[in-house]
mmCIF file of the N, C-alpha and C atoms, coordinates in Angstrom:
data_MODEL
# 
_entry.id   MODEL 
# 
loop_
_atom_site.group_PDB 
_atom_site.id 
_atom_site.type_symbol 
_atom_site.label_atom_id 
_atom_site.label_alt_id 
_atom_site.label_comp_id 
_atom_site.label_asym_id 
_atom_site.label_entity_id 
_atom_site.label_seq_id 
_atom_site.pdbx_PDB_ins_code 
_atom_site.Cartn_x 
_atom_site.Cartn_y 
_atom_site.Cartn_z 
_atom_site.occupancy 
_atom_site.B_iso_or_equiv 
_atom_site.pdbx_formal_charge 
_atom_site.auth_seq_id 
_atom_site.auth_comp_id 
_atom_site.auth_asym_id 
_atom_site.auth_atom_id 
_atom_site.pdbx_PDB_model_num 
ATOM 1   N N  . MET A 1 1  ? -38.588 50.390 -10.632 1.00 0.00 ? 1  MET A N  1 
ATOM 2   C CA . MET A 1 1  ? -39.463 51.206 -11.442 1.00 0.00 ? 1  MET A CA 1 
ATOM 3   C C  . MET A 1 1  ? -38.721 51.551 -12.729 1.00 0.00 ? 1  MET A C  1 
ATOM 4   N N  . THR A 1 2  ? -39.331 51.211 -13.850 1.00 0.00 ? 2  THR A N  1 
ATOM 5   C CA . THR A 1 2  ? -38.764 51.540 -15.151 1.00 0.00 ? 2  THR A CA 1 
ATOM 6   C C  . THR A 1 2  ? -39.403 52.825 -15.653 1.00 0.00 ? 2  THR A C  1 
ATOM 7   N N  . VAL A 1 3  ? -38.573 53.773 -16.014 1.00 0.00 ? 3  VAL A N  1 
ATOM 8   C CA . VAL A 1 3  ? -39.062 55.073 -16.479 1.00 0.00 ? 3  VAL A CA 1 
ATOM 9   C C  . VAL A 1 3  ? -38.469 55.359 -17.846 1.00 0.00 ? 3  VAL A C  1 
ATOM 10  N N  . GLN A 1 4  ? -39.306 55.851 -18.745 1.00 0.00 ? 4  GLN A N  1 
ATOM 11  C CA . GLN A 1 4  ? -38.850 56.300 -20.045 1.00 0.00 ? 4  GLN A CA 1 
ATOM 12  C C  . GLN A 1 4  ? -39.189 57.783 -20.159 1.00 0.00 ? 4  GLN A C  1 
ATOM 13  N N  . TYR A 1 5  ? -38.247 58.551 -20.674 1.00 0.00 ? 5  TYR A N  1 
ATOM 14  C CA . TYR A 1 5  ? -38.466 59.986 -20.822 1.00 0.00 ? 5  TYR A CA 1 
ATOM 15  C C  . TYR A 1 5  ? -38.851 60.317 -22.254 1.00 0.00 ? 5  TYR A C  1 
ATOM 16  N N  . LEU A 1 6  ? -39.783 61.227 -22.399 1.00 0.00 ? 6  LEU A N  1 
ATOM 17  C CA . LEU A 1 6  ? -40.152 61.759 -23.703 1.00 0.00 ? 6  LEU A CA 1 
ATOM 18  C C  . LEU A 1 6  ? -39.398 63.074 -23.878 1.00 0.00 ? 6  LEU A C  1 
ATOM 19  N N  . THR A 1 7  ? -38.858 63.295 -25.056 1.00 0.00 ? 7  THR A N  1 
ATOM 20  C CA . THR A 1 7  ? -38.092 64.513 -25.302 1.00 0.00 ? 7  THR A CA 1 
ATOM 21  C C  . THR A 1 7  ? -38.606 65.220 -26.550 1.00 0.00 ? 7  THR A C  1 
ATOM 22  N N  . ASP A 1 8  ? -38.348 66.524 -26.609 1.00 0.00 ? 8  ASP A N  1 
ATOM 23  C CA . ASP A 1 8  ? -38.693 67.267 -27.814 1.00 0.00 ? 8  ASP A CA 1 
ATOM 24  C C  . ASP A 1 8  ? -37.543 67.157 -28.814 1.00 0.00 ? 8  ASP A C  1 
ATOM 25  N N  . THR A 1 9  ? -37.642 67.874 -29.913 1.00 0.00 ? 9  THR A N  1 
ATOM 26  C CA . THR A 1 9  ? -36.625 67.774 -30.974 1.00 0.00 ? 9  THR A CA 1 
ATOM 27  C C  . THR A 1 9  ? -35.265 68.309 -30.541 1.00 0.00 ? 9  THR A C  1 
ATOM 28  N N  . LYS A 1 10 ? -35.242 69.097 -29.456 1.00 0.00 ? 10 LYS A N  1 
ATOM 29  C CA . LYS A 1 10 ? -33.975 69.631 -28.956 1.00 0.00 ? 10 LYS A CA 1 
ATOM 30  C C  . LYS A 1 10 ? -33.378 68.756 -27.855 1.00 0.00 ? 10 LYS A C  1 
ATOM 31  N N  . GLY A 1 11 ? -34.062 67.661 -27.519 1.00 0.00 ? 11 GLY A N  1 
ATOM 32  C CA . GLY A 1 11 ? -33.565 66.768 -26.478 1.00 0.00 ? 11 GLY A CA 1 
ATOM 33  C C  . GLY A 1 11 ? -34.020 67.139 -25.077 1.00 0.00 ? 11 GLY A C  1 
ATOM 34  N N  . LYS A 1 12 ? -34.857 68.161 -24.949 1.00 0.00 ? 12 LYS A N  1 
ATOM 35  C CA . LYS A 1 12 ? -35.352 68.575 -23.636 1.00 0.00 ? 12 LYS A CA 1 
ATOM 36  C C  . LYS A 1 12 ? -36.442 67.601 -23.189 1.00 0.00 ? 12 LYS A C  1 
ATOM 37  N N  . LYS A 1 13 ? -36.337 67.110 -21.940 1.00 0.00 ? 13 LYS A N  1 
ATOM 38  C CA . LYS A 1 13 ? -37.330 66.185 -21.406 1.00 0.00 ? 13 LYS A CA 1 
ATOM 39  C C  . LYS A 1 13 ? -38.668 66.918 -21.261 1.00 0.00 ? 13 LYS A C  1 
ATOM 40  N N  . THR A 1 14 ? -39.724 66.309 -21.801 1.00 0.00 ? 14 THR A N  1 
ATOM 41  C CA . THR A 1 14 ? -41.055 66.921 -21.765 1.00 0.00 ? 14 THR A CA 1 
ATOM 42  C C  . THR A 1 14 ? -42.102 66.032 -21.110 1.00 0.00 ? 14 THR A C  1 
ATOM 43  N N  . GLY A 1 15 ? -41.765 64.789 -20.839 1.00 0.00 ? 15 GLY A N  1 
ATOM 44  C CA . GLY A 1 15 ? -42.722 63.877 -20.238 1.00 0.00 ? 15 GLY A CA 1 
ATOM 45  C C  . GLY A 1 15 ? -42.057 62.612 -19.752 1.00 0.00 ? 15 GLY A C  1 
ATOM 46  N N  . VAL A 1 16 ? -42.864 61.793 -19.106 1.00 0.00 ? 16 VAL A N  1 
ATOM 47  C CA . VAL A 1 16 ? -42.376 60.539 -18.533 1.00 0.00 ? 16 VAL A CA 1 
ATOM 48  C C  . VAL A 1 16 ? -43.385 59.441 -18.839 1.00 0.00 ? 16 VAL A C  1 
ATOM 49  N N  . LEU A 1 17 ? -42.881 58.281 -19.131 1.00 0.00 ? 17 LEU A N  1 
ATOM 50  C CA . LEU A 1 17 ? -43.711 57.109 -19.354 1.00 0.00 ? 17 LEU A CA 1 
ATOM 51  C C  . LEU A 1 17 ? -43.312 56.067 -18.331 1.00 0.00 ? 17 LEU A C  1 
ATOM 52  N N  . LEU A 1 18 ? -44.305 55.564 -17.562 1.00 0.00 ? 18 LEU A N  1 
ATOM 53  C CA . LEU A 1 18 ? -44.014 54.537 -16.579 1.00 0.00 ? 18 LEU A CA 1 
ATOM 54  C C  . LEU A 1 18 ? -45.184 53.563 -16.502 1.00 0.00 ? 18 LEU A C  1 
ATOM 55  N N  . ALA A 1 19 ? -44.942 52.438 -15.894 1.00 0.00 ? 19 ALA A N  1 
ATOM 56  C CA . ALA A 1 19 ? -45.968 51.396 -15.779 1.00 0.00 ? 19 ALA A CA 1 
ATOM 57  C C  . ALA A 1 19 ? -47.128 51.899 -14.937 1.00 0.00 ? 19 ALA A C  1 
ATOM 58  N N  . ILE A 1 20 ? -48.336 51.470 -15.278 1.00 0.00 ? 20 ILE A N  1 
ATOM 59  C CA . ILE A 1 20 ? -49.532 51.906 -14.554 1.00 0.00 ? 20 ILE A CA 1 
ATOM 60  C C  . ILE A 1 20 ? -49.470 51.542 -13.080 1.00 0.00 ? 20 ILE A C  1 
ATOM 61  N N  . LYS A 1 21 ? -48.894 50.392 -12.739 1.00 0.00 ? 21 LYS A N  1 
ATOM 62  C CA . LYS A 1 21 ? -48.773 50.007 -11.322 1.00 0.00 ? 21 LYS A CA 1 
ATOM 63  C C  . LYS A 1 21 ? -47.891 50.996 -10.564 1.00 0.00 ? 21 LYS A C  1 
ATOM 64  N N  . ASP A 1 22 ? -46.820 51.446 -11.202 1.00 0.00 ? 22 ASP A N  1 
ATOM 65  C CA . ASP A 1 22 ? -45.946 52.440 -10.576 1.00 0.00 ? 22 ASP A CA 1 
ATOM 66  C C  . ASP A 1 22 ? -46.689 53.751 -10.397 1.00 0.00 ? 22 ASP A C  1 
ATOM 67  N N  . TRP A 1 23 ? -47.447 54.156 -11.411 1.00 0.00 ? 23 TRP A N  1 
ATOM 68  C CA . TRP A 1 23 ? -48.215 55.406 -11.332 1.00 0.00 ? 23 TRP A CA 1 
ATOM 69  C C  . TRP A 1 23 ? -49.242 55.328 -10.200 1.00 0.00 ? 23 TRP A C  1 
ATOM 70  N N  . GLU A 1 24 ? -49.922 54.195 -10.069 1.00 0.00 ? 24 GLU A N  1 
ATOM 71  C CA . GLU A 1 24 ? -50.911 54.034 -9.013  1.00 0.00 ? 24 GLU A CA 1 
ATOM 72  C C  . GLU A 1 24 ? -50.270 54.125 -7.629  1.00 0.00 ? 24 GLU A C  1 
ATOM 73  N N  . LYS A 1 25 ? -49.071 53.568 -7.479  1.00 0.00 ? 25 LYS A N  1 
ATOM 74  C CA . LYS A 1 25 ? -48.351 53.682 -6.202  1.00 0.00 ? 25 LYS A CA 1 
ATOM 75  C C  . LYS A 1 25 ? -48.023 55.142 -5.901  1.00 0.00 ? 25 LYS A C  1 
ATOM 76  N N  . ILE A 1 26 ? -47.588 55.873 -6.921  1.00 0.00 ? 26 ILE A N  1 
ATOM 77  C CA . ILE A 1 26 ? -47.256 57.291 -6.751  1.00 0.00 ? 26 ILE A CA 1 
ATOM 78  C C  . ILE A 1 26 ? -48.510 58.074 -6.362  1.00 0.00 ? 26 ILE A C  1 
ATOM 79  N N  . GLN A 1 27 ? -49.618 57.819 -7.041  1.00 0.00 ? 27 GLN A N  1 
ATOM 80  C CA . GLN A 1 27 ? -50.868 58.516 -6.728  1.00 0.00 ? 27 GLN A CA 1 
ATOM 81  C C  . GLN A 1 27 ? -51.311 58.248 -5.297  1.00 0.00 ? 27 GLN A C  1 
ATOM 82  N N  . LYS A 1 28 ? -51.212 57.001 -4.868  1.00 0.00 ? 28 LYS A N  1 
ATOM 83  C CA . LYS A 1 28 ? -51.608 56.649 -3.505  1.00 0.00 ? 28 LYS A CA 1 
ATOM 84  C C  . LYS A 1 28 ? -50.761 57.408 -2.491  1.00 0.00 ? 28 LYS A C  1 
ATOM 85  N N  . LYS A 1 29 ? -49.470 57.480 -2.743  1.00 0.00 ? 29 LYS A N  1 
ATOM 86  C CA . LYS A 1 29 ? -48.574 58.195 -1.833  1.00 0.00 ? 29 LYS A CA 1 
ATOM 87  C C  . LYS A 1 29 ? -48.898 59.682 -1.823  1.00 0.00 ? 29 LYS A C  1 
ATOM 88  N N  . LEU A 1 30 ? -49.146 60.257 -2.980  1.00 0.00 ? 30 LEU A N  1 
ATOM 89  C CA . LEU A 1 30 ? -49.479 61.676 -3.054  1.00 0.00 ? 30 LEU A CA 1 
ATOM 90  C C  . LEU A 1 30 ? -50.775 61.971 -2.318  1.00 0.00 ? 30 LEU A C  1 
ATOM 91  N N  . ASN A 1 31 ? -51.774 61.133 -2.493  1.00 0.00 ? 31 ASN A N  1 
ATOM 92  C CA . ASN A 1 31 ? -53.049 61.330 -1.801  1.00 0.00 ? 31 ASN A CA 1 
ATOM 93  C C  . ASN A 1 31 ? -52.880 61.224 -0.301  1.00 0.00 ? 31 ASN A C  1 
ATOM 94  N N  . THR A 1 32 ? -52.043 60.309 0.163   1.00 0.00 ? 32 THR A N  1 
ATOM 95  C CA . THR A 1 32 ? -51.779 60.154 1.586   1.00 0.00 ? 32 THR A CA 1 
ATOM 96  C C  . THR A 1 32 ? -51.094 61.394 2.134   1.00 0.00 ? 32 THR A C  1 
ATOM 97  N N  . GLU A 1 33 ? -50.102 61.910 1.406   1.00 0.00 ? 33 GLU A N  1 
ATOM 98  C CA . GLU A 1 33 ? -49.391 63.102 1.862   1.00 0.00 ? 33 GLU A CA 1 
ATOM 99  C C  . GLU A 1 33 ? -50.326 64.307 1.895   1.00 0.00 ? 33 GLU A C  1 
ATOM 100 N N  . GLU A 1 34 ? -51.221 64.403 0.919   1.00 0.00 ? 34 GLU A N  1 
ATOM 101 C CA . GLU A 1 34 ? -52.182 65.503 0.896   1.00 0.00 ? 34 GLU A CA 1 
ATOM 102 C C  . GLU A 1 34 ? -53.121 65.410 2.095   1.00 0.00 ? 34 GLU A C  1 
ATOM 103 N N  . LEU A 1 35 ? -53.559 64.202 2.417   1.00 0.00 ? 35 LEU A N  1 
ATOM 104 C CA . LEU A 1 35 ? -54.430 63.999 3.566   1.00 0.00 ? 35 LEU A CA 1 
ATOM 105 C C  . LEU A 1 35 ? -53.729 64.418 4.852   1.00 0.00 ? 35 LEU A C  1 
ATOM 106 N N  . TYR A 1 36 ? -52.469 64.018 5.013   1.00 0.00 ? 36 TYR A N  1 
ATOM 107 C CA . TYR A 1 36 ? -51.717 64.406 6.209   1.00 0.00 ? 36 TYR A CA 1 
ATOM 108 C C  . TYR A 1 36 ? -51.533 65.912 6.283   1.00 0.00 ? 36 TYR A C  1 
ATOM 109 N N  . GLU A 1 37 ? -51.287 66.566 5.163   1.00 0.00 ? 37 GLU A N  1 
ATOM 110 C CA . GLU A 1 37 ? -51.125 68.025 5.168   1.00 0.00 ? 37 GLU A CA 1 
ATOM 111 C C  . GLU A 1 37 ? -52.437 68.696 5.555   1.00 0.00 ? 37 GLU A C  1 
ATOM 112 N N  . ASP A 1 38 ? -53.550 68.206 5.050   1.00 0.00 ? 38 ASP A N  1 
ATOM 113 C CA . ASP A 1 38 ? -54.853 68.753 5.435   1.00 0.00 ? 38 ASP A CA 1 
ATOM 114 C C  . ASP A 1 38 ? -55.080 68.597 6.937   1.00 0.00 ? 38 ASP A C  1 
ATOM 115 N N  . PHE A 1 39 ? -54.696 67.448 7.480   1.00 0.00 ? 39 PHE A N  1 
ATOM 116 C CA . PHE A 1 39 ? -54.849 67.200 8.914   1.00 0.00 ? 39 PHE A CA 1 
ATOM 117 C C  . PHE A 1 39 ? -53.966 68.141 9.723   1.00 0.00 ? 39 PHE A C  1 
ATOM 118 N N  . ARG A 1 40 ? -52.712 68.329 9.271   1.00 0.00 ? 40 ARG A N  1 
ATOM 119 C CA . ARG A 1 40 ? -51.800 69.251 9.968   1.00 0.00 ? 40 ARG A CA 1 
ATOM 120 C C  . ARG A 1 40 ? -52.349 70.676 9.956   1.00 0.00 ? 40 ARG A C  1 
ATOM 121 N N  . GLU A 1 41 ? -52.920 71.082 8.813   1.00 0.00 ? 41 GLU A N  1 
ATOM 122 C CA . GLU A 1 41 ? -53.498 72.425 8.709   1.00 0.00 ? 41 GLU A CA 1 
ATOM 123 C C  . GLU A 1 41 ? -54.678 72.571 9.667   1.00 0.00 ? 41 GLU A C  1 
ATOM 124 N N  . SER A 1 42 ? -55.489 71.540 9.788   1.00 0.00 ? 42 SER A N  1 
ATOM 125 C CA . SER A 1 42 ? -56.614 71.577 10.724  1.00 0.00 ? 42 SER A CA 1 
ATOM 126 C C  . SER A 1 42 ? -56.122 71.739 12.158  1.00 0.00 ? 42 SER A C  1 
ATOM 127 N N  . LEU A 1 43 ? -55.066 71.015 12.506  1.00 0.00 ? 43 LEU A N  1 
ATOM 128 C CA . LEU A 1 43 ? -54.506 71.137 13.854  1.00 0.00 ? 43 LEU A CA 1 
ATOM 129 C C  . LEU A 1 43 ? -53.944 72.530 14.109  1.00 0.00 ? 43 LEU A C  1 
ATOM 130 N N  . ARG A 1 44 ? -53.309 73.128 13.088  1.00 0.00 ? 44 ARG A N  1 
ATOM 131 C CA . ARG A 1 44 ? -52.804 74.502 13.232  1.00 0.00 ? 44 ARG A CA 1 
ATOM 132 C C  . ARG A 1 44 ? -53.957 75.472 13.486  1.00 0.00 ? 44 ARG A C  1 
ATOM 133 N N  . GLU A 1 45 ? -55.058 75.282 12.761  1.00 0.00 ? 45 GLU A N  1 
ATOM 134 C CA . GLU A 1 45 ? -56.219 76.157 12.947  1.00 0.00 ? 45 GLU A CA 1 
ATOM 135 C C  . GLU A 1 45 ? -56.819 76.008 14.341  1.00 0.00 ? 45 GLU A C  1 
ATOM 136 N N  . ILE A 1 46 ? -56.882 74.788 14.844  1.00 0.00 ? 46 ILE A N  1 
ATOM 137 C CA . ILE A 1 46 ? -57.407 74.569 16.198  1.00 0.00 ? 46 ILE A CA 1 
ATOM 138 C C  . ILE A 1 46 ? -56.520 75.258 17.222  1.00 0.00 ? 46 ILE A C  1 
ATOM 139 N N  . LYS A 1 47 ? -55.207 75.156 17.035  1.00 0.00 ? 47 LYS A N  1 
ATOM 140 C CA . LYS A 1 47 ? -54.281 75.806 17.962  1.00 0.00 ? 47 LYS A CA 1 
ATOM 141 C C  . LYS A 1 47 ? -54.477 77.323 17.943  1.00 0.00 ? 47 LYS A C  1 
ATOM 142 N N  . LEU A 1 48 ? -54.589 77.902 16.753  1.00 0.00 ? 48 LEU A N  1 
ATOM 143 C CA . LEU A 1 48 ? -54.806 79.346 16.646  1.00 0.00 ? 48 LEU A CA 1 
ATOM 144 C C  . LEU A 1 48 ? -56.136 79.752 17.276  1.00 0.00 ? 48 LEU A C  1 
ATOM 145 N N  . HIS A 1 49 ? -57.156 78.922 17.132  1.00 0.00 ? 49 HIS A N  1 
ATOM 146 C CA . HIS A 1 49 ? -58.455 79.196 17.747  1.00 0.00 ? 49 HIS A CA 1 
ATOM 147 C C  . HIS A 1 49 ? -58.338 79.198 19.273  1.00 0.00 ? 49 HIS A C  1 
ATOM 148 N N  . LYS A 1 50 ? -57.643 78.195 19.807  1.00 0.00 ? 50 LYS A N  1 
ATOM 149 C CA . LYS A 1 50 ? -57.473 78.121 21.259  1.00 0.00 ? 50 LYS A CA 1 
ATOM 150 C C  . LYS A 1 50 ? -56.705 79.318 21.802  1.00 0.00 ? 50 LYS A C  1 
ATOM 151 N N  . GLU A 1 51 ? -55.803 79.867 20.969  1.00 0.00 ? 51 GLU A N  1 
ATOM 152 C CA . GLU A 1 51 ? -55.021 81.044 21.366  1.00 0.00 ? 51 GLU A CA 1 
ATOM 153 C C  . GLU A 1 51 ? -55.810 82.336 21.149  1.00 0.00 ? 51 GLU A C  1 
ATOM 154 N N  . GLY A 1 52 ? -57.019 82.208 20.604  1.00 0.00 ? 52 GLY A N  1 
ATOM 155 C CA . GLY A 1 52 ? -57.860 83.373 20.371  1.00 0.00 ? 52 GLY A CA 1 
ATOM 156 C C  . GLY A 1 52 ? -57.468 84.185 19.141  1.00 0.00 ? 52 GLY A C  1 
ATOM 157 N N  . LYS A 1 53 ? -56.690 83.624 18.267  1.00 0.00 ? 53 LYS A N  1 
ATOM 158 C CA . LYS A 1 53 ? -56.196 84.349 17.097  1.00 0.00 ? 53 LYS A CA 1 
ATOM 159 C C  . LYS A 1 53 ? -57.109 84.244 15.882  1.00 0.00 ? 53 LYS A C  1 
ATOM 160 N N  . ILE A 1 54 ? -57.918 83.193 15.815  1.00 0.00 ? 54 ILE A N  1 
ATOM 161 C CA . ILE A 1 54 ? -58.858 83.054 14.711  1.00 0.00 ? 54 ILE A CA 1 
ATOM 162 C C  . ILE A 1 54 ? -60.170 82.491 15.230  1.00 0.00 ? 54 ILE A C  1 
ATOM 163 N N  . LYS A 1 55 ? -61.223 82.686 14.438  1.00 0.00 ? 55 LYS A N  1 
ATOM 164 C CA . LYS A 1 55 ? -62.512 82.081 14.745  1.00 0.00 ? 55 LYS A CA 1 
ATOM 165 C C  . LYS A 1 55 ? -62.703 80.927 13.778  1.00 0.00 ? 55 LYS A C  1 
ATOM 166 N N  . LEU A 1 56 ? -63.114 79.788 14.305  1.00 0.00 ? 56 LEU A N  1 
ATOM 167 C CA . LEU A 1 56 ? -63.338 78.627 13.445  1.00 0.00 ? 56 LEU A CA 1 
ATOM 168 C C  . LEU A 1 56 ? -64.617 78.806 12.649  1.00 0.00 ? 56 LEU A C  1 
ATOM 169 N N  . LYS A 1 57 ? -64.649 78.237 11.445  1.00 0.00 ? 57 LYS A N  1 
ATOM 170 C CA . LYS A 1 57 ? -65.824 78.312 10.589  1.00 0.00 ? 57 LYS A CA 1 
ATOM 171 C C  . LYS A 1 57 ? -66.913 77.388 11.122  1.00 0.00 ? 57 LYS A C  1 
ATOM 172 N N  . ASP A 1 58 ? -68.147 77.805 10.928  1.00 0.00 ? 58 ASP A N  1 
ATOM 173 C CA . ASP A 1 58 ? -69.294 76.968 11.254  1.00 0.00 ? 58 ASP A CA 1 
ATOM 174 C C  . ASP A 1 58 ? -69.318 75.790 10.284  1.00 0.00 ? 58 ASP A C  1 
ATOM 175 N N  . ALA A 1 59 ? -69.687 74.624 10.739  1.00 0.00 ? 59 ALA A N  1 
ATOM 176 C CA . ALA A 1 59 ? -69.683 73.422 9.886   1.00 0.00 ? 59 ALA A CA 1 
ATOM 177 C C  . ALA A 1 59 ? -70.542 73.607 8.640   1.00 0.00 ? 59 ALA A C  1 
ATOM 178 N N  . SER A 1 60 ? -71.625 74.349 8.745   1.00 0.00 ? 60 SER A N  1 
ATOM 179 C CA . SER A 1 60 ? -72.497 74.553 7.576   1.00 0.00 ? 60 SER A CA 1 
ATOM 180 C C  . SER A 1 60 ? -71.774 75.335 6.487   1.00 0.00 ? 60 SER A C  1 
ATOM 181 N N  . GLU A 1 61 ? -70.819 76.208 6.852   1.00 0.00 ? 61 GLU A N  1 
ATOM 182 C CA . GLU A 1 61 ? -70.028 76.957 5.870   1.00 0.00 ? 61 GLU A CA 1 
ATOM 183 C C  . GLU A 1 61 ? -69.117 76.040 5.064   1.00 0.00 ? 61 GLU A C  1 
ATOM 184 N N  . LEU A 1 62 ? -68.668 74.970 5.672   1.00 0.00 ? 62 LEU A N  1 
ATOM 185 C CA . LEU A 1 62 ? -67.746 74.059 5.003   1.00 0.00 ? 62 LEU A CA 1 
ATOM 186 C C  . LEU A 1 62 ? -68.390 73.330 3.829   1.00 0.00 ? 62 LEU A C  1 
ATOM 187 N N  . PHE A 1 63 ? -69.717 73.176 3.868   1.00 0.00 ? 63 PHE A N  1 
ATOM 188 C CA . PHE A 1 63 ? -70.412 72.424 2.840   1.00 0.00 ? 63 PHE A CA 1 
ATOM 189 C C  . PHE A 1 63 ? -70.999 73.303 1.748   1.00 0.00 ? 63 PHE A C  1 
ATOM 190 N N  . LYS A 1 64 ? -70.749 74.587 1.815   1.00 0.00 ? 64 LYS A N  1 
ATOM 191 C CA . LYS A 1 64 ? -71.255 75.512 0.775   1.00 0.00 ? 64 LYS A CA 1 
ATOM 192 C C  . LYS A 1 64 ? -70.411 75.421 -0.467  1.00 0.00 ? 64 LYS A C  1 
# 
């Protein structure tokens, strides 16, 4: 992966320039990690529900 840094007049890095294929790979990985985190959170909520600590939302509430 080739990366170029953008800097301000003081030399502080302010941005990054990379190939679109590299960016697409990064986006795919980020979306996958977000999906897994959402799934883990759902499992935590189910566990808390089974323990009687929370009430699960009605499915119709999720689409509001």
